[in-house]
N, C-alpha and C positions, 0 to 999 in steps of 0.2 A: 486672056485665058480662053481656051477653046474646049467646048464640051465633048469634042471627039477624043480628047485625052482620057486616059484611064483615071479612075478616082484617086489612086495613089499619087499620080503625077500632079493632079489638081491640088491635093493636100500639100505636096512638096512645094509647089509654086506659091501657095498661100503662106506657108511657113517662111519661105525665103523673103516674100514681100514684107511680112511682119518683122523679120529680123533686120531687113534693110531700113524699115521705118524706125525701129529701135535705135539702130546705129545713127540714123539721121537725127533723131530726137536728141541723142547724147551730144552730137556735134552742135546742134542748135542751142542746147542748154548751156554748153560751155561758152558759146559765143555770147549768149544773153548775159551770162554772169560777168564776162569781161566788159561788156558794154555797161552793165549796171555799175560795176566798180569805177568805170571811167566817169560816170555821172555821180559818183560818190553815194551810191545806193548799195547798202550791204545787208545781206541776210545773216542774222546771228541766231545762235541756239541758246537754250536756257543756261548753258555752262559758260557763256561769254558775256553775261550781263554785268554792267557796272553796278555799284551800290544804289545809285539813283534809279537805274532801270529796274533793278530787282524790286524796289519799293513801288514803282509804277506798275509792274506786272502783278504784284500782290493786290494793289488797289483795283486794277482793271478786272482781275479775276473775281474779287468780291462783288464789284458793282455790276459786271456784265455777264460773266461766264458761269459763276457758281449756280445760279438759278436755272441754267440750261443744261447742267451736267447731272446725269443720274447714273452713278456707278452701280454695276451689277456684279455681285460675288458669284462667279459662275459655277464653282464646285458645289454650291448649295441648291442648285436646280437640277431636275431630273434629266434634262437634255439641253444641248447648246441652243441659245435663242436664234430665231430666224433673223438674219442680218439684212438690213435694208440694202437694196441695189445701189452700188456706187457710193455709198456712204463711207466715210473714213472712221476707223475705230482705233482706239488705243487698247492693247492688251497689257495689263498691269501685273507685275510680279512683285510681291512684298514678303518680307520675312524679318525676323529678329536676328541681330548679328550673332548672338550666342547659340542660335538653333537654326542654321542655314537650311537644314533639310526640310523644315516645316514651312513650306511656302504656301502662300495664298494667291489666288488668281482673281482678277476682276476685269470687267469690260466697260469701256466708256465710249459712247458715240460722240465724235467731235461735232459740235453744233455749228459747223461751217455754213450750213444752209441758212442759219439765222444771223450769225455774226460775221460771216465772211472768213476767209482763210488767213488773212494777213493783219497784223497789228503794228501800227507805227509807234516806235519807241522814242523817248526823249533822246536827242542827239546833239552833237556839236554843230555850230553854225555851218551852213552849206552842206551838211551831211544828212542822210536819211538812213536810219537803221530800223530794220523790220524783223519781227519774229513771227513764226508760224503759230497758229492758234493751238496746235497740239503741243508745241513746246511751252506755251503758257500753262497748259494743264500739267505737263510734266513737272514744271517748276513748283506747282502747288500740290503735288501728290501728298506730301506730309500733312497738309491741312485737310485734304479730302478724306483721308483715311486715318485721321488723328485718333479716332475712337477705338481703333484696333490695337494701338500701342506698338506698331511696327516701326523700325528705324532704318530699314533698307528698302529702296524702291528702284525699279527701272521699268520702262514701258516701251512697247514696240507698236509701230503703225502697221495696219493691214486693211485690206479692202476686198470686197466680194463683188463680182459682176455676174448678174443672172442672165439666163437665156432670154433673148429678146424676140424669139420666134413668135409670130402672131398666129394664133389658132382661131379659126372662125367655125363655130359649131353649125350643125345642120338643123337647128330648131326652126321649123317653118312658121312658128307663131311670132317671131321677131323679125324686124326688117334688117337690112344690111348695116345701117348705121348703129343700131343697138348691138348687133353682133360684133362689130369692130370695137365699140366702146367696151363690151365685155372682154374681148380679147386683150385690149390694152391694159385693163385692170389686172387680168390674170398674169401679165408679164411680171408684176411685182412678186409673184409667187414662183417664178420660173426656177429651174434647177441652176445651181451655181455652175458656171462654165469657166470662171477665171478667179484665181485666188492669189492676190499679190500681198506679199508679206516681207518683213525684215528678215534677211538671211540669218541674223544672229538671234532670232526669236527663241525664247526658252523652250526646250523640247516638251516639257509638260504643258505649257500654254499652247503649243502647236497641236498637241493631241486634242485639247479642248476645242480648238478651232476646226475640228472635223477632219484632221489629217491622220487618223489612226491607220496603222498598217494592217491591223487585224481586229475584227470584232466578232464576238460570239454571244449568242443568247441561249442560256441553259434554263430549262423549265420542265417540271417543277423541281424545287430543292426543298425536301421536307425539313422541318425544324430539327436542329442538332444533328444534321447529317452532312456528309461530304459528297462532292461530285468531282470526278476526275475528268479533266479535259486533256486529250492527247492530240498534239499537232505534229503532222508529218510533212516534211518539206525536203527538197533536194537543192544542194548548193555545190557548184563547181568551184573548188579553191584554186588559187593561182600560186605558182612557184616564182619567187623572185630571189636572184642571187643564190640559187641552190636551196632555198628554204620555202616550205609551204606554210602559209599563215591562215589560221582559222579563228573567227570571232563568233561567239554565241551571245546574243544580247540578253543581259540580265538586269539592265537599268530599270529603276522603278517607274519612270515616267509619271503617269497620273497618280500612281499609288502613293498616298501621303502617310498612311498608317505604317507602323513598323511591321516588318515581316520577319519570320523566324529563320531557321537554318535553311540554306540553299545548298543542295548537293547535286552532283552530276556524275555520269559515267559515259565515257566515250570509248567505243570499240573501233580501233584503228586498224585497217587492213590495207596493204598495198601490194601491187604486183611486184614491186622492187623492194629491197631491204629498207627498213625504217631506221633512221639514225637521229640521235640528239633530240629527243622529245622534251619540250620545255614550255613552261607557262610563266610569263612575267607578271601575271595578275593574281594567280592562286597557287597555293601549295598543293602539288599534285603527287599522287602515288602512281608509279608506272610499273606495270607488270608485263614483261615480254613473253609471248608465246611463239617461240621461233623468231626468225629475223624479219618476218613480214607481217607479224601481227602484234598488237599491243593493246592493253586495256588501261585507260587513264581514268582515275577517279579523283574528285575534289569535293571539298565541303567548306562553305563560308561560315563565318562567325555569326551567331544570332544577334540581332539588335543593330547591326551595321547595314548601311545602305548597300545593296549588292552592286557590284560593278561587272561590266561585260567580261565574260571569260574569253581569254585569248590563248591560243595554242600554236606552237611552231614545231616543225620537224623537218629534217633534211631528207631528201630523196637519194636514190642509189647513185653510184658513180660509174655506171656503164658508159660505153662510148656514146651510143645513141639509143634512146628508148622510144619505141612507137607503141601507142596504145589506141586501139580502135573499139569504140562502143557503138552499137547499131540497134535500131528498132524498126520493125515494119509490121503493121497490121494488115490482115488479109484484104486484098483489093485496093490498098492505098499506097501512097508514096512512103518511102522509108526515110529515116533520119540517121545521121551519123555524127559522132564526135571523135576527132582524132587528136591525140596529144603527142608532141615530139619533145623529148628532153635529152640534152647532151650530158656527157660525163662532166665532172667538175675539175678533175686534175689533168689539165692540158699542159703540155710542155711549151716553152717559149717559142720553139720553132713551129708549133702547130697553129699559132695564131696568124691571122691574115693582116698584112700591113694595110692601113686604112687612111682615108682622107677625111678630115673633120673640119667643118666650118661652124664656129660659134657665133651666133647672132644675138645681141643683147640690147634690150630697150633701155635707152638712157634719157627718156623724156623727163620732164620736170616732176611728174608724180612718183618717179623712182626714188626721190629724195625723202619720201615719207616713210616713217617707221623703220629707217635703216635698211631699206630694200637694196639700195645700190651697193652698200658695203657688203651685204650678204651675197649679192650676185657677183661682186668682184672677187670675194673669197672663193666662191664656188668655181668661177672661171679659172682662177689661179690654180686650184686643185686639178681641174680638168686638164690644163696644160701640163702640169707637173708630172702626171701619170702617163702621158703619151710616150710611146716607145720611139727609139731613134729612127726606125724605118717608116714611121708615120709622117704624114704631112698635114698642115692645118692653116687656118686663117681665123682672125677675129674681126667681126664687124659690129660697130655700135650704130644705133640709129635713133633719131628723134625726129626733127623736121626733115633732116636729110641724113644719109648714111656716111660713115667714116670707116675706111678700111685700114687695117694694120698694114696690108700689102696687097697689091694686085696679083691674084693667083694664089698658089699654095706654097708654104714655107716648110722646109724640112724640120722635123721635131727633134733636131740634135740640140746640144747645149746652147749654141748661139741662137738658134731659132726659138727655143723656149724662153731665153732671156728677152728676146725682142717681144714675144707675146706677153710676158709678165709686165714689161715696162708699159706696153700699150694698155693693158687692163688696168694697171695702177693709175693711169692718167684719165680714166673715164670720169665724167662729171654729168650729173642729171640736169638737163635744160631742154626746153622746147616741147613740141607736140609729138605725135605718134604716126609715122609714115610706114605702115606695115607693108603696103604693096611694093614700094620701090626697094625696101630693104630685102624682101624675099627674092625679087628678080635679080638684084645685084649679087646676092649670096649664091644663087644657083649658077651664075656665070663663072664662079670661081672654080668649079669642078672641071676636070679634064676627062677625056675618054679613057677607058681602060677597065680592067677587071677588079681593081681595088674596091673594097667596101667604101661607100660614100655616105657620110652621116652629116646631116644638117640639124643643128640644135638651135631652136628659136625660142627665146624667152621674152615675154612681154607682160606688162601689168595693166594694159589699157585697151581701149577701143581705137580703131583707125580714125584719126582726126585731121590728118594732113595728107594731101595728094588724093589718090583714089580711096574713097571711103565706102563704096558700094561693095558689100561682101561677095555678091555673085560675081562681079567683075574681077575682084581680087582672086577668087578661086579659079576663074577662067584664065586669068593672066598667068598664074602659077602653073596651071595645067599646060598652057602653051609653051612656057619656058622650061619645063621640066627636063632634066638631064637623065638619061637611062641609068638606073641603079642607085639614084639618090634616095636615101631614107630620111624623111623629115619628121623630127620629134619636136613637139611643141610643149611649152610650159606656160601656163597662165598663172599669174601671181595676183592673189587677192580676188575680190568679187566683181571688179569693174572690167571684166574681159568678155569678149564675145566667144562663148564656149562652142557655139555652132560652127563658127569660122575655124577655130583651132582644131576642133574634132575633124572637120572635113578636110582641112589641109593635111593632117596627119594620116587619116585613113586612106586618102587618095594617093599618098606618096610613101606607102609602105612603113609608116612609123606609128607612134602612139602619142596621144595627147595626155598630159598629166597636169594637175593643178595643185597649187600651194595655197592653202587657206591662210588668212592673216595670222592665226595663232601658231601655225606651223613654222618650223625653222627652214627658211629658204635654202640656206647654205648646206644644211645636212641633207635635205631631200635631193637637191640638184647634184651635190657631190656623190651621193649614192648612185644616182643615175649614171654619172660619168664613169664611176668605177665599173658599172655593169657593161656599158657599151664599149668600154676600152678593150674588151676581149671578144671580138667576133670570131666564132668558130665555124659557122656554116653560113654561106652566102649564096645568092642566086639559086635558091631552092626551087625544085620542080618536083611535083608529085604526080606519079602515074598510078591511077586506080584501076588499070587493066580492064577497060571497057565499061566501067560503071558510068552511067549517064547522070552526072551531078549538076545541080544548080543551086542558087541561093547560098553559095559557099561564102563564109566570112571568116577571116578577112579575104577580100577579093584577090589580093596579091599576097603571096606568102612572104612573111617578114624574114629578115635574117635572124639567126639564132646566136645568142651571146652566152658566154660562160655563166652557168648557174641559172639560166632562164628556162622557160617552158613555153612552147608555141602550141596554141589550141586552135583547131579548125572545126567549124560546125557547118552543117549543110544538109541538103536533101538529095536523094537519088530516086530515079524514076523507073529504070528498066527492071525487068523481072529477074535479073541475075541474083543468085544467093550470095549475100555478103559473107556467109560462112566460109566460102572458098576463094575470097578475093585475095589476090597477090599484089601488095603495095610495093612500089619502087620509088625511093627518094633519091634524087640526084642533086648535086650542088658543088660548091667549091669550098675547100678547107685548106687553110694555110696558103692560099693563093693558087692552088692547083685543083684540078678536077678530082673529086673524091670517088672512092669506090661506091657504087650504089648500095643503099641500105634496103634490104628486102624484108617483108613481113607477110606472113600468111595468117589470116583470121581463121584458125583451124576449127573444125567442127567439134573437136574434143575439148576445146576451151570455151565454155559458154558463160555468158554474163547472166547472173540470176535474173529471172523474168521481172521481179519487182524493181530491182535496180535499173534494169534495162529500160523499163517504162518510165521511170523517174528521170533518167538521163534524157530520154526522148522529149519529155515535157520541158525540161530545162532548155534543150536545144530550140524547141518551138518558141518558148518565151523569149530567148535571146534573139532569135531571128525577128520576132515581132517587135522587140524594142529597137531594132535597127530599121523599122519601117518597111520590112519585107512582108509580103502577103502570105502569111501562114496561119491556118486556123489554130486557136489555142485548145480547142476541145474537139475530139473526134467523135 
């Protein structure tokens, strides 16, 4: 690391080093587990105990653990307690089966500094079965909280790391040794810099652990009076498959007491006609005021736990819609947000013939929770909807890759049957060689103007072959074929999101993730349905002399039926964006399309408040992408 690099580059280098270390840790841990099993040493959880081991765990808890465990009911204290640096904690959630909404939360520090982390269980001859101390406590939760009368429990592990910076004060009355001693003691009170927690932690418990999204202090509140808190925020909603989706959070989180009626009103206004306004969560009343405005109102029943409000509506069916929002304060750089949306009713002749390579992880972990069956069903659907003029290939990978065919196969009836037979033969076995599978898949594409789509699906970290994520990214960058769009899917929580995000963003695609409780087949099939219809490719935007930078995405993606492309960025020169003439070029249906022109006319102004809000959203979005943009002017 060289100090002549800018601070952002240094932070990026540190992040990549940390991610490489995490990947290396995962590889080493898998290797350790294999070697432990070879030596007949097994780690078991509280759900895998034999009756004899259950009795041992109860006795061990009573004799050794219970006197070192002090449960703390955290909703009964004014603020969350100060957690010890690097100590391990259990966050406990408990409730009665007949009243699941009335949850209680507790905190238990794992006494691993006193008792150690591992407990040896009674085992078969020549075997060693070990349980973690936190799982011993999990098993005994009904005994710990027996006086509350709850019958349902679960617990999540979390840990806080505090700032280890050493501050030495300037007090001249103390010597350097005393100053260092004082600084070391103050480390225990350092600010939290790392919070590690179970991904499935209860949302209410997560709020108690200090992860609130918004906090407000209102003072004073006179007796028997009301105070109104108004929160204003800006959100850019996305269109998928021709539909705009909006969610307003109404979940109770920490609020355990019943709340009354919740009502809401949404004023919806669009530049294009609004269609099919619908809410799957609430009964809504929709009143249209012309074709571009609508007022939506809803009201939830009193006494029920509120659920998030969801709203969907379709956008207009114009050929191409260009929307430009800008903001510039005097003497400062300006910011812009550009949205491109195509019409929805394209004829079959207007679609571009495309090349698609499906790459699917078939490592051993895909056998868990029926993932391989769902991935197989999604792939079969993706192949079935290909049009006859398309070409495709299917590649499976584990420790090594297996190709359906070298090169691309026509998606006619015989070709689709070959693909379906190959997919039906997939079986989960082996490790995860991400690097080689990507390089092989990129070599399948040929030169030409056809849209090229690479769909990459994995549920794990790189464990075979090249495992360094920096080198994997560099290898893919060197092997990239012009025009290939790489779309990545991460399945479950054991994926390297930084790697998949970077692979997608550098190759004109998008990264998406499927959580364990989501339906893999449905989500991936919906994606296949969308990318099956590319309508605009090889897009180029001419902003007529505007000096732009920090534009994201850096490479304009292809536009698919029913989708929407959003560009955000900054412009520097003094030109007035009121008179900018935009020119959009590309290919449609395999041929060069007529340029789409747009003028940001001075007689069509964005309201100042909305304009400033959009600018703030653009700045925050750029900041989240690690671009150097001030959040406050």
